[in-house]
N, C-alpha and C positions, 0 to 999 in steps of 0.2 A: 587717548583718554586723558582728561585733566589729572595732573599729579595729586591734586588735593582730594579727588574722589578716591584714588588709591590709598592715600593716607587715611581717609575716613574709614574705608573698609578695614584696614589694618587696625585702626583704633577700636572698631566694633569687636574684632576677634580678640584683641588684647583685653578688652573689658570682660569678655566671657571667661577667659582662662584665669584672670585675676582672682575669680571666685575660688578656684581650686586651692589657692594659697591663703587668701585673706579671710575667707569665710570658714576656714578649717577650725578655728578656735571655738566656733559655735557647737561643733560636733563632739568635742573632746569629752565633756562630762556625760552627754547622752551615751556615747560609745562605752565609756567606763561603766555606767550604770547598766547597760544592756548586755555587756559581755563579762564583767568582772575582772577585766584586765587592769593592770596598774597604769598610773599616769605615764611613767617612763616608757612602758611597753607601747602605749598608744602613740606617744610622741616620737618614738623611733619610726613610726610610719611617716611622719612629716619629714624626718631626716632622709628616708629612702626616696620620698617624692622629690625633694629638692636635689638630692644627689643624682638621681636618674635624669632629672630635668637638665641639670648642668653638664653632666659628664657625657651625655649623648650629643650635646650641641656641636662639638668639633666635627663629628661625622655629618650631622644634619646641615651645618653651615657649609661644608665642602660640597655636599650634594645640591643644596639650594643654589649656590653660586654656579654650579655646573649645569643644572637642569631647569632651574626656575621654580617658583614657589607654589604653583597651583596644586600639583599632585600631592605635595607634602602637607598643604593646608587641609586637603580632603582627608588624607590618612590621619592627620592630627585630630580632626573632628571626631573620627570614629574611635580613635584611641582614648580621647578624653571622655567620650560618652560611655565607653565600656569600662574604663578604669574607675572613674568617679561614680558612675551610675551603679556599679556593682559593689561598691565598698560596704554598703549596709548589709549585704548578704554574705560577707566573708565569715566562714565558720572557724577559722584559726588565724593566729597571728601571721603565719606564713602566707596564707591567702590574702590577708589584709595588706601586708607589705607589698606583695606582688601586684595587686590591683592598683594601689596608690602609685606604685612605680610605673605602671603602664600609663596612668594619667600623666605622670611626669614626663614621659617620652613625648606624648602628644603635646603637652605644654611647651616642650622644647622646640618642636617644629613650628608652632605658632609664633613663639617669641622670636626665634631666629629669623623667620620670614618677615615679620612685622618691623623689627628694628632695622633690617636691611632696607626696607622701603624708605624709612626716614633718612638713613645715611646715604643712600644712592640717588634718590630722587630729589633731595634737598641739600646739595653741597653748599648752597648759599645761605641756608638757615638750619644748619646741622644741629645746633643746640636746641632750638625751638622745636624742630620736627621730632627729634628723638625724645624731647621732653613731653610732647603731646602723646607719643606712642607709649612711653614708659608711664606717663601719668594715668593713662587709661587702665593699665595693668594694676597700678597702685591704688587708684581711687574708684574704679568701676564697681568694686564690691560694695561701696557705700549705697549704691542704688538697689542692691539685691540682698544685703544683709537683713533688712526688715522682712523681706519675702521668705528668705531661708528660715529666719527665726519663727515666723508665723507658721510655716509649713511643719517645722519640727514640733511645735506645740499642738497644731491641729491634727497631725497624723503621727508620725514618728520619724526618727532620723533615717531609718532605712528607706522609707518612701521618699523622703526629701532628697536623698542621694540619687535615687532612680530618676525622679522627674527632672531635677535640675541637670543631671548628667545628659539626658536625652536632649533637653532644650538647648543647653550651651553648645553641645556637639553639633547640632544642626545649624546653628547660627555661624559657627566657625567655618563649616563647609561652604555655606552660602557666601560669606565674606571673602573666602579664599579665591573664589572664581574671578574676582576683580583685580587680583594682584599679578604683577609681572615685573621682570627686571627692566630697567630703562636702557635705551640705546647708549652706546659709549659716549656720545656727544654730551649727554646730560651729566656724566660723572665728574667733569672738571668744574671747580667753582667758578662763578662769574667773576669778572675783574672787580677787585675791591671787596669781594666777599670775605668774611672771616678775618678782618684786620687784626683782631685780638688773638687769633690762633697762630701757633707756630707750625709751619709746614715747609718742607723742602720741595713739595710737589711731586715726589716720587711715589710709585705704587709698589708696595711690598706684598708678596704672597705670604702665606702662613709659614712656609719653610724659611724664607728669608727673615721674617719678623722674629721667629724663634731663635735666631742667631744674634740678636741684639740685646745688650744689657738693659736698654730702655724698657723693653717688654717685661722683663722680670721685675723691674722696679714697680711698674704699674700693677703687675700680678700680686705682689706682696701688699701694696697699698689697698687694692680692692679686697683682698682676703681679710685684712685687719678691720676695715670699716664695715664689712658686711655682717659681722656677727651680731652686733647689738640690735639692729632692727629686725633681723630674722628671729632673734630670741623673743623680742617683744611681740612679733606677729604670732608666733606659735604659743607663747605662754601668757598672753594678756589675761585670759580668763582664769587660769590657775593662780596668777599673781594677784588678781583682784579678789579671788576667794581667800587667799592667805591674808590679805590686808583687810578682809571683811568689808569690801566695797559692796554697796547695795546693787540690786539687780537693775534698777533704773540707771544708775551711774554707769554700770558696765555696758548696758545697751547703748548709752550715749557715746561712750568711749569707742565701742565697736563701730559706730557710725562715723564718728569724727576722725578716727585714725586713718582709714583709707582716703578720706577727703583731704586731710593734711598731707598724706603721702602723695596724692596726685597733684595737689596744688604746689607742693614743694618741688616736684619733678619738673613741672612746667616753669616755675619761677626760676629755679637754679639753672635750668637749661637756657632760659632767656638771658639770665645774668651772665652766663659764661660766654655768650656771643658778644657781650659788651665789655666785660672787664677781664676776660681771659679765663681759660679753664683752671689753671693752677690756683689763681687767687680765689676763685669760686670754691674750689675743693677745700682750700685751707679754712675759709670762713665757715662753710657748712659742716665740715668734719670736726672743727673745734667746738662749734655749738652742739653738735651731736654728743660729744664726750661730756659736756656739761649737763645736758638734759638726761642722759642715761643715769648719771649720778643722782639727779633730782628725783627720779622715780622712786628710789629706795630711801630717800630722805624726805623731801617736801611732799612726795606723793603719798606718804603715810599719814599726812595731817588730816585727811578727810576725803570724801568722795570727789568733791570739786577739784581738789589738788591732784588727785590721781588722774582724772580725766584730762586736765590741762597738761600735766607732765608727759603723759603718754602721747598726747597729740603733738607735743613739741618734738618728741623723739622721732615720730614719723615724718614731721615736717622737714627734718634735717637729715634724714637717712635715705629715703628713696632716690635722691638725686644721684647717688653713685651709679645707678643703672641708666643715667642720662649722660653724666660727665665722662665716665670711662669709655663708652663707645664713641663719644664725640672726640675726645682727645686721642683715642687710638686711631680714628680715621684721619685726624689732623696730621698725626705723626707718620702713619704708615699708608695713608691713601684710602680711598673708598671703593676701589675696584673689587677688592677681596674682603669687603667689610664684614659680610656675614660669617665667613670662615674664620677671619682673624678675631672678631669679637667673641665668637663661640668658644675659642680657646681661653680667652681671658675670663669669660663668664663662668668657666668651670670652678672658679674660686667660690662660687655660691654653694657648690656641693660640699666643699671642705668646711665652709662656715656653718652649714646646716648641722654638721656633726656636733659641733659645740653648742649651737643654738637650740637644737631639738632634744634628742635623747640624753645627751650628757648634761645639759643644763637642768633638765628635770631630775636626773639621777643625783646631781649635786644638791639640789633642793631637798630631795627625799633624805639624803644622808645628813645634811646640816640643819634643815628646818628653816633656812633663810635664803632669800634671793640675792642678798648683798654681794656674795662672791661673784656670781655670774654678771651682775650689772656693773660692779666696779671694774672687773676684769675687762669687759667689753668696752667700757669708757676709756680705759688706759690704751687699748689698741686703737680706738678711734682717734685719740690724741696723737699717737705715733703716726697714723696715716696723715693727719693734718700737717704735722711737721715735715713729713716726706713730700707733701705737695709743694711746699716752699723750696725744698731741695730740687724737685723736678724742674723748676724754672731755670735752674743753673746747668742742668744736664744738656749737653749738646744733642742736636737732632741726629738720628742714626744715619749712617751712610750705607747705601745699598751695596752688598757684596755678592757678586754672582748674579747672573740674569735668570731668565726663565729656564735655561738649561740646567741650572743648579737644582731645580726641584725634581725629585724622583719621578719617573714617568708615570708610575701608578697613581700618584696623587696630584698630578698637574691639574690646575683648575682652568676651565675654559673662560674666556673673556666674559665679563659681566654683561656684555651685549647680548648674551643668550636670551631668547624670548620664550615665554611660556604663557 
């Protein structure tokens, strides 16, 4: 089957699950109004969703590399449908957190399968393919936010959760039936491919990768850059309310933000194939730090400025979910791409703790969003500087072969079919 058809199926699935994260902010105020819970209590649900999504990925990545993606995509569709679809009927915060966490696990399965499709089937266009996959996750919500918003107004948030949960879960299951791991002959880049990427051509499994300092440098970088955009994703509506942004401007921002997110992922992924991963990281992360500051300065000048500054934040943030899997595969190989990236992706769970509940609690205590945005901007700047340093770091040397991996966690060759 044509590899582009597999990529397209993965893009459909990613578009569906993107709504679980990027349409979330539409539900925050209706949930508060319908339950009487505080903003910080509701936003801890977002933190649990992201945490479960990211921290389950090392397990899912290992299993997908071993058994193939189809069964996990099917299970993922069911989990997303149950978790998201039932959120509106949670009768306590404990139930609410549990259900959103279930949706996070399903989200993890879909994300891990889909990004592996890009990294494994497209070694010659790794930045572009992973950009398209991640772009659908970041921008797909733009197509559905008007639908979500209309459903909430026409019915209520409870019914909207139910209908959209069933719909997106079903589409994930259908898309998953077209996915499979490639034969081993596809994993090696074509001659001349990826001239701007640094690679020794060795294949590291997760155990071997974890024994290198290069991995921990990437881990710290991804952790620092991840906080600002996640905070903007979860808090855009509460920030707009605090700045007295009009309903029309907020609706425009909610539509433009995921578009900017998706366009940025594709653009920066394409750029990294041409100018190199590290230079692309530096430019994008440096701009991100500037635009985060602009939200709490220029963004307060009026509705238009708020819309523009928020869009610029998303345009220069989502690419981390393109650049990091690409550079990780460049350095450590693509055979174990799913399990390797799933470990790096766990940074998102740590970032969500600061971006969700703690950011909301800080605002409730201080009455301003300045501390959260300035702090995340400083971390983005540190990540940009680290990207320059990464260019000078030698490539890792493989220590120990396959026998170095404990028997209970050995990963079967990515040639496994499903």
